[in-house]
N, C-alpha and C positions, 0 to 999 in steps of 0.2 A: 252313756248318757241318753236319757229319753229323747225321742224325736220331738221337734217343735211342731205339733200338729196344727196350731193356728196358721202356720206358714204354708200349709198344703194348698189352699185355694189360690193365693197369689202366685205360687210357683206353677201350678197347673195352668192358670190363665196365661202366664208369660210364655211357657214352653209351647203353648198351642197357637201363639200369636205369630203370624207370618210377618217378615220384615217389611215386605212391600206387597200390596195387593196384586193378584194375578191380572194380567191384561185381558179383560173379558172380551175385548174386541177380537182376540185371536183364539179364545178358548172358553169353554163352559166350565165354571168352577163347581165341582160336585163334592166339595168338602162336607164332611159330616158334622163339623163343629156347630154349636148352637149360635145362630146369627145374633141372638139377643146379647150374647156375651162379647161379641166382637168389639163394640165401642169401649167396653171396660178393659178388655185386653189391650187395645190400642193406647188407652190413656195410661195404663200401668207401664207399658213398654216405652211410651214417650217420656214418662217421668224417669224411668231407669236409664234410658239411653237418649239424652237430649241431643238434638242436632242430627237425628237420623231421618228427618223428613216425614215423620209420622204425625198426622193431624187428626186427633180424635175429636168428636163433637164436644161442644161446650158443656153439655150436661154431664158427660162422663168425666171431664176434667174437674167439674165442680164436685162430683161425688167423691172423687179421690181427695180433693182438697179438704172436704169435711172429715175424711178418714185419716188425715195426716197425723194427728196426735197418736192414734192407735198404731199406725205404721211405724212411727219413730220409736214408740215404746217397744214394740216387738223387734225393731231393728237393734235397739240397745241390748235386748236379750240375746239376739243372734250373735252380736259382737262378743258378749261375755262368754257364750258357749264356744265361739271360735278361738278365743284366747286360751280357754281351758283345754281345748282339744290340741292346740299347738304345743302346750306344755306337756300334756299327757303323752304325746308322741315321743318326746325325749326320754320318757321312762318306759317306752314299749320294749318288748323282747326282741333281741337281735338273733339273727340266724348266722352262726359261725360258718365261715367258709363260703358264704354266698354274697355276691354283689347284688344289692337291692336298689333299683332305681324307680322313682315314682314320676308318672306323667299326670299333670293335673291343671286345673284352672281355678281361679278364685271366685268366678261368677257362675250362676246357674245357666244352664243351656249349653249347647254344643259350640265348642271352639275348634274342634278337630283333635281331641285327645286320643281317640282310638286310631285314626290314621297316623298320628304321631307315635303311638305305641308300636304299630307295625313297622314304622321307619326305624325306631330304636332297636327293635328286635333284629332287623336286618343288619344294622350297624354293629350290634354286638356279635352277630355271626361272623361278620367280616373281620373282627378282631380275634376270632377264635373261641368265643364263648359259646356255650350251649344254653340258650335262654328258654325260660318258661314265663308264663303270664299269670298274674293274679288279678281277679276282678271281683267287684261286689255282685255283678250280674243283675244290674238294675232292671226291674220289671218282670223278673222271672217268678214262677209259681211258688217256690219255697225259698224265700230269701235267707232264712237262717240255716238252711241245710248246706253243707259243704259238698260240692260235686266236682269231680275231676274228669276232664275230657281230653283224650288224645286224638289227633287227626284221624286215625284209622277207625275210631269209634263213633264218628259223627253220624253215621247212618242209623244208629240206634238212639240218638239224642235229638230231641226237638229243640229248636231255638227258644221256645217258651219255657222249657225246663232249665236251660243253661243261661238264657239271656241272649238277645240278638247280637250284641257287640262281642261277648265272649265266643259265641259260635262263629262269628265272622273272623275273629282273630285266629281261632284254631284252624279254620278252613283256609282262609287266605294266607295266613302266615305259616301254616303247617307247623304249629308249635303247640305243645301241651298247655292246657289252660285249667286253672282251678278257680272256682267261684265260691264266695262265702262272705257273710257280713264281717266275720272275724278273719282278717287277712293272715294272721299268724297261723291259725288253724288251717286255713286254706293252703298256705305255703307248706306246712308240714305234710298235708295230704298229697300235695303235688310232688314233693320230694320223695315221699314213700313210693309213689308210682313211677317216678322218673328220677332216680338218684344220680344220674349222670349230669344233671343240670348244674351250671356254674353261675347263672345270673337270673334274677327274677325281676320282671318289669310289672309295676303296679299300674293298671289302667284306672285313672281317677283315684289316685291315692294320696292327694294332698292333705286331706283332713281326717284320714283314718288314724286310729290310735293304738292298734294292736301289734303292729310290726315296725321295727326300727328301720329307717330308710337311710341309705348311704348318700344318695344324690336325688334332689328334687328338681324336676324340669317343669317349668311353668309355660303353658301354651297361651299365647296372646294374639287376639285378632283385632280388627278395626275398631271394635267397641271399647277396647281398653277395659277399665273397670267401671264404666258407666258414670253414674252420678256419685260414686264413691261411698254410697250408703249400704248398710247391710239389709238383708231380707227382713221384711217385705218392703221397706222404704226404698231399697235399691237392690241391685243384683248380686251384691257380695255375700258369700257364704262365711266370710271371716273379715275382721277389721283389717284395713290396709291403708295406711297413711304414709306414703313414701316407702313402704316396705311391708312385709308380712308381719303377723303378730309375733311376739317374743317366743323364741324356741323353734321357729320354723325357718330354716336356712334354705334359700333358693340358690341353686348352683348354676343354673342355666335358664335362659328364657328363649323358647322357640317362637320365633316371630312368623306369623302367616304373611303372605305376600302384601296384604293391605293393612298390616298391623299398625295400631296407633303408636305414637312415640312412647317407648317404654321408660324414658328417663324419669318422669314424675312418679312412676310406680316402683322404681328400683333405686332411687338416689340414696336412700339411707341404709341399704343392705350392705353389710360388711362380712366377708369380703364381697367385692362386686361380682354379680353373676355374669357368665359369658352370654353374649347376645348372639343367637344362632339363627340365621335367616333360612327359611324354608320356602319351597315352592311346590305347587300342586301340579302334577303332570297328568294329562289325559292320555291314557294308554290305548283306549279303543273300546269297541262294543262286543259283547258276547251274546249270542242268541241261546237262550236256555233250552235244554231238552232234558230227558229223563236221566241222562248220564252226567249232567253238569255237576251234581254233588260230589261225584267220585273223581272228577277231573277239574280241579280249580284252575289249572293253567291252560284251558282250552284256547285255540287260536282266536285272535281278535280281528274284528272288522273295523274299517274306518267309520262307517255309518250304518244304521239299520236300513233294511230294505225300504223302498219307497212306498208310501201310502198317504192318502189324504184324510184318514180317519184314525188319528193317533191319540192315545190317552197317556198321560204322565201321572204316575203314582209316587207320592213321597210320604215317608213317616220319619222325617229327620227334623232337627231343630231349626235349620236354616234352609228351607226349600228354595229360596230365591237364588242361592248359589248354584243349585242344580239347573234351574231355569235359565240363568245367565249362560251357563256352559252350553246348554242346548241351543240357545239363540246364536252364540258365537259359531256353532257348527252349522248354522243355517237351517236348523230343524224347527218346524212349527207343529202345533198340536191342536186338537179340537176339544179335548176334555182334560180337566185337571182334577185329580183327587188328592187332597191334602188331608192327612191324618196326623194326630199328635205324635210327637217324638216318642219312640219306644212303644208304639202301639203293639200289644202282644200278638194280636191276631188280625192283621189287615185284611184277611180274606172276607171277614164279615162286612167291613165297610165297603170293600170292592163289590161284593154281591149286591148290596143295597144300591150302589151307584149304577151298576150294570142293568138293574131292573127298571131304571127310570127311562121314560120314553125318549129323552134327549140322547141317550147313550147308544152310539152306533159304532164304537171304536173296534177296529180289527187288529190293532197293534198296541202293545203296552211297553212303555219305557220306565225304568226305575234305576236307582242307584244300587251299587253292590250291597250296601248295608241293608237296603229294603229287600233285595232278592233273596238273602239268606233265610228269611222267614218262610219263604216258599220252598227253597232248596232243602230245608230241614224237614219238610212235611211232604212225603211223596204223593199223598192223595190230593193235597191242595195244588201241588205243582202240576199234576196230571190234568186236573180240572182247569187250571189256568191256561195251560198250553192248548187245550181243546177249545177254549173260549176265544182265543186270539189267533186267527188263521195266518196273520201276517207276522206272527212271532212275538215272543216276550223277550225283551232285550234289556241287559243291564250294562251300565257304563262303568268301566274300570278306571279308577284314578289312583294315583299314588303320591304320597308326600315325600319330597326329596330334601335332604339336608345339604346345603351348599358348603358346609364345613365337614371335613373328614372326622370320623369318630375319634381317631387317635389324637386329634387336636384339642378335644375337650374332655375326654375321659381320662382321669389321672392315671399315670403309669402303674401305680401300685394296685390298681383295680383291673388291670388287663391280665388275661390268662397267660401262664407261663408257656412259652413255645417249646416244643419237644426238641 
C-alpha cells in the first residue's frame, strides 16, 4: 500500500523533538535543527503525549488548533490503513520450519525495539535456537533492495547501506541480518545465506504485511499510546482501543522500567498477553580505536577519563534518557549536539558544530547505536579519533528480561534438544 506522504512532516517534526530541553546552564546546545520549528515540534509533542511537562508557546498551540480538522481527517485515514495492514498480515506467506517473532510498538518514535531485539536474540540462543534478524533498514540508501550482512562482513558494509540499527544488531549481537522492505524476500535471502537458522526476529515488524508472524511482542514505555489518536493527530500508527486492530494478536508486552500501566491498552486482547518486565543495565564505557569494529566485546571501563571539555552527541529518538544516565554517573559536559533520530551521516553535523567558535571539546561521548555509524566508516572513525585527544567513548547498555525465555515461549516453538 502506498505510503501516506502527508504524514511525513508531522512524523519528522515529532522524531526531532527532544523530550526535555538540555540544561543550558551546564552545556552549550549545538543542535543543527531549525530553531523556528522547535515551538511547532513542542506543540505537536504536547498534544500527542499530554502530561509530559512540555509547554509550547500559545501561538504554536493555536496553529495546531486551527489544523485540528485536517489532523483528524488524516488520522482516520491512518486508522483505516492500519486495520487493512493487520488483516493483510494474516494472509502473509509463512516460512515452514522457522519460528518468527516480531518486536514492535504501536507509536512512532523509539521505545527500545532494537535493544529488545538484541535481548530476544540472546534469549533464543539460550534456548538452543540459531537466530537471525530481519529489518526494514530505516534510513538506508536503497530501501527496496534486499541486503544480507553476516558479522564477518561488516568491514565491507557501511551503516548507511545497511541501516544503523541493522548494522548495530549484526555487530553487537553477532547475528546475521537481512534488510528489505519486503520481509518475506529478506527472510528468504537470509536463509539462503545462513540455512542453519531456526528462528527469525523481526525488528519493528508489527505492521509489515509480507511475512506471517508466530508471536508478536509489543514494547511499551512511559508514554503508553499517548492521546490514543492515529497519525498525525496522535502518535499511533494503527488504531488501538483497548487492543490492536482485528487480525493482530499480541502475545507478550515488554514493559520498560518506567512503562505506563498496560491494562487500558490490553484489556480486550484475547488471549491475554504475557506482561514481561525488562530493565536496562549499564555495562560500562568503551574507548573507540581503529580496532573497535573487529572487536565488539572490548573491555569496558567504569567511566571515561577525566576532562572539563566534553561533548555529547546523540542521534536517537529520546536523547534525554542518555543525558539522565550520564548525570546519574556524575558526568557533566560543556557541549551537546542533538541530531534527528536515524541521521544517516552524523559526521556532517559534527563537522559543522566543531567549526563554531564555542566548540573546544577534547572528548566525545555517545551511545553505542550512535557509535556504529562511525565504526562502519574507517575514514570517519580515524578523523574522529584525531579530533578528540581525550578519546571517543561509547556507553554500552543492555536490556534484560526479568522472566526466563522458557517461561513465555511456548514449548512447541523450542528447538529439539539432541
